[in-house]
C-alpha positions as CSV (number, residue, x, y, z in Angstrom):
1,M,-0.1,-0.1,0.0
2,A,2.8,2.5,0.8
3,A,4.3,1.8,-2.6
4,T,1.1,2.6,-4.3
5,Q,0.8,5.8,-2.3
6,G,4.3,6.7,-3.4
7,L,3.4,6.2,-7.0
8,A,0.5,8.5,-6.7
9,R,2.4,11.2,-5.2
10,N,4.9,11.1,-7.9
11,A,2.5,10.9,-10.7
12,V,3.1,13.0,-13.8
13,V,0.7,16.0,-13.6
14,M,2.0,18.1,-16.4
15,R,4.0,17.6,-19.4
16,I,5.9,20.5,-21.2
17,T,8.3,21.0,-24.3
18,V,11.3,23.1,-23.6
19,G,13.9,24.2,-26.1
20,L,17.5,24.0,-24.5
21,I,20.3,26.4,-25.2
22,S,23.6,24.6,-26.0
23,R,24.9,25.1,-22.5
24,A,21.8,23.7,-20.8
25,R,21.9,20.8,-23.1
26,R,25.5,20.2,-22.2
27,D,24.8,20.6,-18.5
28,L,21.8,18.2,-18.7
29,R,23.9,15.6,-20.4
30,S,26.8,16.0,-17.9
31,S,24.3,15.6,-15.1
32,Q,22.8,12.6,-16.6
33,D,26.2,11.1,-17.2
34,R,27.4,11.7,-13.6
35,S,24.1,10.6,-11.8
36,G,22.6,8.1,-14.0
37,L,19.2,9.7,-13.6
38,S,16.7,10.3,-16.4
39,M,16.3,13.7,-18.0
40,A,13.0,14.1,-16.4
41,D,14.3,13.4,-13.0
42,I,17.0,15.9,-13.4
43,V,14.8,18.6,-14.6
44,N,12.3,17.8,-11.7
45,R,15.1,18.1,-9.3
46,A,16.6,21.2,-10.9
47,L,13.1,22.9,-10.6
48,T,12.7,22.0,-6.9
49,L,16.1,23.3,-6.1
50,Y,15.5,26.5,-8.1
51,E,12.4,27.2,-6.2
52,F,14.1,26.5,-2.8
53,V,17.0,28.8,-3.7
54,D,14.8,31.6,-5.2
55,S,12.5,31.6,-2.2
56,R,15.5,31.8,0.2
57,L,17.2,34.7,-1.8
58,A,13.8,36.5,-1.9
59,A,13.7,36.2,1.9
60,G,17.2,37.9,2.1
61,D,19.1,34.8,2.9
62,Q,22.6,34.1,1.5
63,F,24.3,30.9,0.3
64,L,27.7,30.0,1.6
65,L,29.8,27.3,0.0
66,R,32.6,25.3,1.9
67,Q,34.8,23.3,-0.3
68,K,35.7,19.7,0.8
69,G,38.9,20.1,2.8
70,A,38.9,23.8,3.0
71,G,38.1,25.7,6.1
72,G,36.8,29.0,4.6
73,L,33.5,29.9,3.3
74,E,32.6,31.5,-0.1
75,L,29.5,33.6,-0.7
76,V,27.7,32.2,-3.8
77,Q,26.5,35.0,-6.0
78,F,23.5,34.3,-8.2
79,S,22.9,36.5,-11.3
């Protein structure tokens, strides 16, 4: 029963056609090669991440990055 509920929660509710610029196409392919995920999964995750980042920036928050093995923090600027 739980598996059925999970399928319903992740059911496709909208289909779109998007034209990608060449950089986005390359980035999508790189993400697919690295992760093994489908294009649809990557785009869904990207949109969810974009909404999170955009909402936090709109609230006045900042994003800081700490590279593995480095002690300092770097402010991430979005344009």
